[in-house]
C-alpha positions in Angstrom: -3.2 15.5 -20.7 -2.2 12.1 -18.8 -4.9 9.7 -18.1 -4.9 9.0 -13.8 -3.8 5.9 -12.6 -6.1 4.4 -9.7 -3.9 1.5 -7.6 -5.2 -1.4 -5.4 -3.6 -1.7 -2.2 -3.4 -5.3 -0.4 -1.5 -6.0 2.8 -0.8 -9.8 3.2 -0.5 -12.2 6.1 3.6 -11.5 6.0 3.1 -8.0 7.8 4.6 -7.6 11.2 3.1 -3.9 12.2 6.4 -2.5 12.3 4.3 0.4 11.5 6.5 1.9 8.9 4.0 2.0 6.3 2.1 4.2 9.0 4.8 6.3 9.3 5.2 7.0 5.6 1.9 7.1 4.5 -0.4 7.6 7.3 -3.9 8.6 5.0 -3.3 4.9 2.9 -2.9 2.4 5.8 -4.4 1.8 9.4 -3.4 -0.9 12.3 -6.2 -3.3 12.7 -7.3 -4.9 15.8 -5.6 -8.1 14.8 -2.6 -6.2 14.8 -1.3 -5.9 11.0 -1.9 -2.8 9.0 -4.2 -2.8 6.1 -5.3 -0.2 3.8 -7.8 2.4 4.5 -9.2 2.0 0.6 -8.8 -0.8 -1.6 -8.2 1.5 -4.7 -6.1 4.8 -4.6 -5.1 7.3 -7.0 -1.0 6.9 -7.5 0.8 8.6 -4.5 4.8 8.3 -4.4 3.7 7.9 -0.1 2.2 4.3 -1.3 5.3 3.7 -3.5 7.6 4.9 -0.4 6.0 2.5 2.2 5.9 -0.3 0.2 9.7 0.2 -0.7 10.4 0.4 3.3 8.4 -2.5 4.3 11.0 -5.0 6.2 8.3 -7.8 5.4 7.4 -7.0 1.5 4.2 -7.2 2.7 2.2 -4.1 0.6 1.4 -4.5 -2.6 0.2 -2.8 -5.4 -1.6 -3.4 -8.3 -2.9 -1.4 -11.1 -6.7 -1.3 -10.5 -7.4 -2.0 -14.2 -5.0 -4.0 -15.2 -4.2 -5.8 -12.4 -0.1 -5.6 -12.9 1.9 -4.8 -10.1 3.4 -1.4 -9.7 7.5 -1.7 -9.6 8.6 0.4 -7.2 
């Protein structure tokens, strides 16, 4: 049995609201009143769409960390 991995999401102030994360992972990110993207939930299960959103962010403003160890998740 494979253990379930949880990730902690963060969007840094470098976000320019390009909308790429919203297009790739609409269930995980929303646009806030401040004009920046924000995670819908701070902790999510392991999802390929979250990795795609982080890898596609033009500002590299999406940080993904293991929710238990706080180690960065490589994408």
